[in-house]
VEXTORLO-811670 format. One record per residue (C-alpha): residue number from 0; z, x, y. Coordinates in steps of 0.5 Angstrom, whole numbers, plus 500, padded with zeros to 3 digits. Layout:
<atoms>
resi: NUM&c3: Z&c1: X&c2: Y
...
</atoms>
This chain:
<atoms>
resi: 0&c3: 370&c1: 370&c2: 464
resi: 1&c3: 369&c1: 363&c2: 466
resi: 2&c3: 373&c1: 359&c2: 471
resi: 3&c3: 377&c1: 355&c2: 466
resi: 4&c3: 380&c1: 362&c2: 463
resi: 5&c3: 381&c1: 365&c2: 470
resi: 6&c3: 385&c1: 359&c2: 471
resi: 7&c3: 389&c1: 360&c2: 464
resi: 8&c3: 390&c1: 367&c2: 466
resi: 9&c3: 393&c1: 365&c2: 473
resi: 10&c3: 398&c1: 360&c2: 470
resi: 11&c3: 400&c1: 365&c2: 465
resi: 12&c3: 401&c1: 370&c2: 471
resi: 13&c3: 405&c1: 365&c2: 475
resi: 14&c3: 409&c1: 363&c2: 469
resi: 15&c3: 411&c1: 370&c2: 468
resi: 16&c3: 413&c1: 371&c2: 476
resi: 17&c3: 417&c1: 365&c2: 475
resi: 18&c3: 421&c1: 367&c2: 469
resi: 19&c3: 422&c1: 374&c2: 472
resi: 20&c3: 425&c1: 370&c2: 479
resi: 21&c3: 429&c1: 366&c2: 474
resi: 22&c3: 432&c1: 372&c2: 471
resi: 23&c3: 433&c1: 375&c2: 477
resi: 24&c3: 437&c1: 369&c2: 480
resi: 25&c3: 441&c1: 369&c2: 473
resi: 26&c3: 443&c1: 377&c2: 474
resi: 27&c3: 445&c1: 375&c2: 482
resi: 28&c3: 449&c1: 370&c2: 480
resi: 29&c3: 453&c1: 374&c2: 474
resi: 30&c3: 454&c1: 379&c2: 479
resi: 31&c3: 457&c1: 375&c2: 484
resi: 32&c3: 462&c1: 372&c2: 479
resi: 33&c3: 464&c1: 379&c2: 477
resi: 34&c3: 465&c1: 381&c2: 484
resi: 35&c3: 469&c1: 375&c2: 485
resi: 36&c3: 473&c1: 375&c2: 478
resi: 37&c3: 474&c1: 383&c2: 478
resi: 38&c3: 475&c1: 387&c2: 472
resi: 39&c3: 479&c1: 384&c2: 466
resi: 40&c3: 486&c1: 387&c2: 464
resi: 41&c3: 490&c1: 386&c2: 457
resi: 42&c3: 495&c1: 381&c2: 457
resi: 43&c3: 499&c1: 378&c2: 451
resi: 44&c3: 500&c1: 370&c2: 449
resi: 45&c3: 504&c1: 367&c2: 443
resi: 46&c3: 501&c1: 366&c2: 436
resi: 47&c3: 507&c1: 361&c2: 434
resi: 48&c3: 513&c1: 358&c2: 437
resi: 49&c3: 519&c1: 362&c2: 439
resi: 50&c3: 526&c1: 359&c2: 439
resi: 51&c3: 531&c1: 360&c2: 445
resi: 52&c3: 535&c1: 367&c2: 444
resi: 53&c3: 530&c1: 369&c2: 438
resi: 54&c3: 527&c1: 376&c2: 438
resi: 55&c3: 520&c1: 377&c2: 441
resi: 56&c3: 516&c1: 382&c2: 436
resi: 57&c3: 509&c1: 385&c2: 436
resi: 58&c3: 508&c1: 380&c2: 430
resi: 59&c3: 509&c1: 374&c2: 435
resi: 60&c3: 504&c1: 375&c2: 440
resi: 61&c3: 496&c1: 377&c2: 440
resi: 62&c3: 492&c1: 381&c2: 445
resi: 63&c3: 488&c1: 377&c2: 450
resi: 64&c3: 483&c1: 380&c2: 456
resi: 65&c3: 483&c1: 376&c2: 463
resi: 66&c3: 481&c1: 377&c2: 470
resi: 67&c3: 486&c1: 382&c2: 473
resi: 68&c3: 486&c1: 377&c2: 479
resi: 69&c3: 488&c1: 371&c2: 475
resi: 70&c3: 494&c1: 375&c2: 472
resi: 71&c3: 501&c1: 373&c2: 474
resi: 72&c3: 505&c1: 379&c2: 476
resi: 73&c3: 510&c1: 378&c2: 471
resi: 74&c3: 505&c1: 378&c2: 465
resi: 75&c3: 507&c1: 383&c2: 460
resi: 76&c3: 501&c1: 388&c2: 459
resi: 77&c3: 505&c1: 393&c2: 455
resi: 78&c3: 508&c1: 391&c2: 448
resi: 79&c3: 513&c1: 396&c2: 449
resi: 80&c3: 516&c1: 391&c2: 454
resi: 81&c3: 518&c1: 387&c2: 448
resi: 82&c3: 523&c1: 392&c2: 445
resi: 83&c3: 530&c1: 389&c2: 445
resi: 84&c3: 528&c1: 382&c2: 448
resi: 85&c3: 530&c1: 375&c2: 446
resi: 86&c3: 527&c1: 369&c2: 449
resi: 87&c3: 531&c1: 365&c2: 454
resi: 88&c3: 528&c1: 359&c2: 453
resi: 89&c3: 524&c1: 355&c2: 447
resi: 90&c3: 517&c1: 358&c2: 448
resi: 91&c3: 510&c1: 355&c2: 446
resi: 92&c3: 504&c1: 357&c2: 442
resi: 93&c3: 499&c1: 360&c2: 446
resi: 94&c3: 503&c1: 361&c2: 452
resi: 95&c3: 502&c1: 367&c2: 456
resi: 96&c3: 508&c1: 372&c2: 455
resi: 97&c3: 511&c1: 374&c2: 462
resi: 98&c3: 517&c1: 378&c2: 463
resi: 99&c3: 521&c1: 372&c2: 466
resi: 100&c3: 521&c1: 369&c2: 459
resi: 101&c3: 525&c1: 374&c2: 456
resi: 102&c3: 532&c1: 377&c2: 457
resi: 103&c3: 535&c1: 383&c2: 454
resi: 104&c3: 539&c1: 382&c2: 448
resi: 105&c3: 547&c1: 383&c2: 449
resi: 106&c3: 549&c1: 390&c2: 447
resi: 107&c3: 556&c1: 393&c2: 445
resi: 108&c3: 560&c1: 397&c2: 450
resi: 109&c3: 564&c1: 403&c2: 449
resi: 110&c3: 570&c1: 402&c2: 445
resi: 111&c3: 567&c1: 395&c2: 442
resi: 112&c3: 565&c1: 393&c2: 435
resi: 113&c3: 561&c1: 388&c2: 432
resi: 114&c3: 564&c1: 383&c2: 428
resi: 115&c3: 561&c1: 376&c2: 425
resi: 116&c3: 564&c1: 370&c2: 422
resi: 117&c3: 562&c1: 363&c2: 420
resi: 118&c3: 564&c1: 358&c2: 424
resi: 119&c3: 563&c1: 350&c2: 422
resi: 120&c3: 557&c1: 348&c2: 426
resi: 121&c3: 560&c1: 341&c2: 427
resi: 122&c3: 566&c1: 343&c2: 430
resi: 123&c3: 566&c1: 350&c2: 432
resi: 124&c3: 559&c1: 351&c2: 435
resi: 125&c3: 555&c1: 344&c2: 437
resi: 126&c3: 549&c1: 348&c2: 439
resi: 127&c3: 551&c1: 350&c2: 446
resi: 128&c3: 554&c1: 357&c2: 444
resi: 129&c3: 548&c1: 362&c2: 446
resi: 130&c3: 548&c1: 370&c2: 446
resi: 131&c3: 552&c1: 372&c2: 452
resi: 132&c3: 557&c1: 367&c2: 453
resi: 133&c3: 564&c1: 368&c2: 453
resi: 134&c3: 568&c1: 363&c2: 448
resi: 135&c3: 576&c1: 362&c2: 447
resi: 136&c3: 577&c1: 363&c2: 439
resi: 137&c3: 582&c1: 358&c2: 437
resi: 138&c3: 585&c1: 358&c2: 430
resi: 139&c3: 590&c1: 353&c2: 426
resi: 140&c3: 595&c1: 355&c2: 421
resi: 141&c3: 599&c1: 350&c2: 416
resi: 142&c3: 607&c1: 351&c2: 417
resi: 143&c3: 611&c1: 354&c2: 411
resi: 144&c3: 614&c1: 348&c2: 408
resi: 145&c3: 617&c1: 352&c2: 402
resi: 146&c3: 623&c1: 356&c2: 405
resi: 147&c3: 629&c1: 353&c2: 407
resi: 148&c3: 627&c1: 351&c2: 414
resi: 149&c3: 620&c1: 349&c2: 415
resi: 150&c3: 615&c1: 352&c2: 420
resi: 151&c3: 611&c1: 347&c2: 424
resi: 152&c3: 603&c1: 347&c2: 424
resi: 153&c3: 601&c1: 351&c2: 430
resi: 154&c3: 594&c1: 352&c2: 434
resi: 155&c3: 594&c1: 359&c2: 436
resi: 156&c3: 589&c1: 362&c2: 442
resi: 157&c3: 588&c1: 368&c2: 438
resi: 158&c3: 582&c1: 372&c2: 442
resi: 159&c3: 580&c1: 370&c2: 450
resi: 160&c3: 574&c1: 370&c2: 453
resi: 161&c3: 570&c1: 374&c2: 446
resi: 162&c3: 563&c1: 376&c2: 448
resi: 163&c3: 558&c1: 373&c2: 444
resi: 164&c3: 552&c1: 377&c2: 442
resi: 165&c3: 548&c1: 373&c2: 437
resi: 166&c3: 548&c1: 366&c2: 434
resi: 167&c3: 545&c1: 366&c2: 427
resi: 168&c3: 542&c1: 360&c2: 423
resi: 169&c3: 545&c1: 354&c2: 420
resi: 170&c3: 547&c1: 355&c2: 413
resi: 171&c3: 552&c1: 352&c2: 408
resi: 172&c3: 559&c1: 356&c2: 407
resi: 173&c3: 559&c1: 360&c2: 401
resi: 174&c3: 566&c1: 358&c2: 399
resi: 175&c3: 565&c1: 351&c2: 398
resi: 176&c3: 563&c1: 351&c2: 391
resi: 177&c3: 568&c1: 346&c2: 389
resi: 178&c3: 565&c1: 341&c2: 394
resi: 179&c3: 560&c1: 335&c2: 393
resi: 180&c3: 554&c1: 336&c2: 396
resi: 181&c3: 556&c1: 330&c2: 401
resi: 182&c3: 562&c1: 334&c2: 403
resi: 183&c3: 558&c1: 340&c2: 403
resi: 184&c3: 560&c1: 344&c2: 410
resi: 185&c3: 555&c1: 348&c2: 414
resi: 186&c3: 556&c1: 353&c2: 419
resi: 187&c3: 553&c1: 358&c2: 423
resi: 188&c3: 554&c1: 366&c2: 423
resi: 189&c3: 557&c1: 368&c2: 430
resi: 190&c3: 557&c1: 375&c2: 432
resi: 191&c3: 562&c1: 378&c2: 437
resi: 192&c3: 563&c1: 384&c2: 441
resi: 193&c3: 570&c1: 386&c2: 441
resi: 194&c3: 575&c1: 391&c2: 441
resi: 195&c3: 579&c1: 393&c2: 435
resi: 196&c3: 585&c1: 389&c2: 436
resi: 197&c3: 581&c1: 383&c2: 437
resi: 198&c3: 577&c1: 384&c2: 431
resi: 199&c3: 583&c1: 384&c2: 427
resi: 200&c3: 585&c1: 378&c2: 430
resi: 201&c3: 578&c1: 375&c2: 428
resi: 202&c3: 578&c1: 377&c2: 421
resi: 203&c3: 585&c1: 375&c2: 420
resi: 204&c3: 584&c1: 368&c2: 422
resi: 205&c3: 577&c1: 367&c2: 418
resi: 206&c3: 581&c1: 369&c2: 412
resi: 207&c3: 588&c1: 365&c2: 413
resi: 208&c3: 587&c1: 360&c2: 418
resi: 209&c3: 586&c1: 353&c2: 416
resi: 210&c3: 580&c1: 352&c2: 421
resi: 211&c3: 577&c1: 357&c2: 427
resi: 212&c3: 574&c1: 353&c2: 433
resi: 213&c3: 570&c1: 356&c2: 439
resi: 214&c3: 571&c1: 353&c2: 446
resi: 215&c3: 566&c1: 355&c2: 451
resi: 216&c3: 569&c1: 359&c2: 457
resi: 217&c3: 566&c1: 357&c2: 464
resi: 218&c3: 563&c1: 363&c2: 468
resi: 219&c3: 569&c1: 366&c2: 472
resi: 220&c3: 574&c1: 363&c2: 469
resi: 221&c3: 581&c1: 366&c2: 469
resi: 222&c3: 584&c1: 368&c2: 462
resi: 223&c3: 589&c1: 363&c2: 459
resi: 224&c3: 596&c1: 365&c2: 460
resi: 225&c3: 600&c1: 367&c2: 455
resi: 226&c3: 605&c1: 362&c2: 455
resi: 227&c3: 599&c1: 357&c2: 453
resi: 228&c3: 596&c1: 360&c2: 447
resi: 229&c3: 601&c1: 357&c2: 442
resi: 230&c3: 601&c1: 350&c2: 441
resi: 231&c3: 605&c1: 345&c2: 436
resi: 232&c3: 606&c1: 338&c2: 435
resi: 233&c3: 614&c1: 339&c2: 435
resi: 234&c3: 614&c1: 343&c2: 442
resi: 235&c3: 610&c1: 338&c2: 445
resi: 236&c3: 615&c1: 332&c2: 445
</atoms>
């Protein structure tokens, strides 16, 4: 082996040693990063936007992995935590799902039943009534003008502090077939949790009242007194 060959072998050996050193350095960096980051855990992020008060289901999320030390304490790590939950606010696609983004859907209490009616979107809801709210339900009735003594038109507070448990999607009223498209009304199905008597009042108003409107009740408000629950123009003079 001549001197040139010896130099070549020496350079190859030095290169191999450098490569081993570099590899060892990379491994050391990886170990250092892993020691700082720690083990990874399962979390969930949203696959699509979720509107406020909509149910969050398993189809709305995707599974991801992230370092445990970077995971917020409120992060959802078990899909079982989604059962019966709705979004508190509008949620964006890609958001890490956390327990403080959700709330339990309002449920029925003993002696209550669900009843849903369509409420005019323009005059009765206006996008401000949500599950968990309490509302007063007002109904207006046309007076009887066929008898000997004409009865006055009236507005009645038929149910006080009715608890809303669900707000549906905007839809046209089914009984507006005779209206033109320009006059077509849209409504929102509102579901209440009521006792039997109040459920009967709601059903009666939907069938026979000229209009049914909702008034949002502030938390902690007292019920409207009995003598203030019926109004007529004649009685206001």
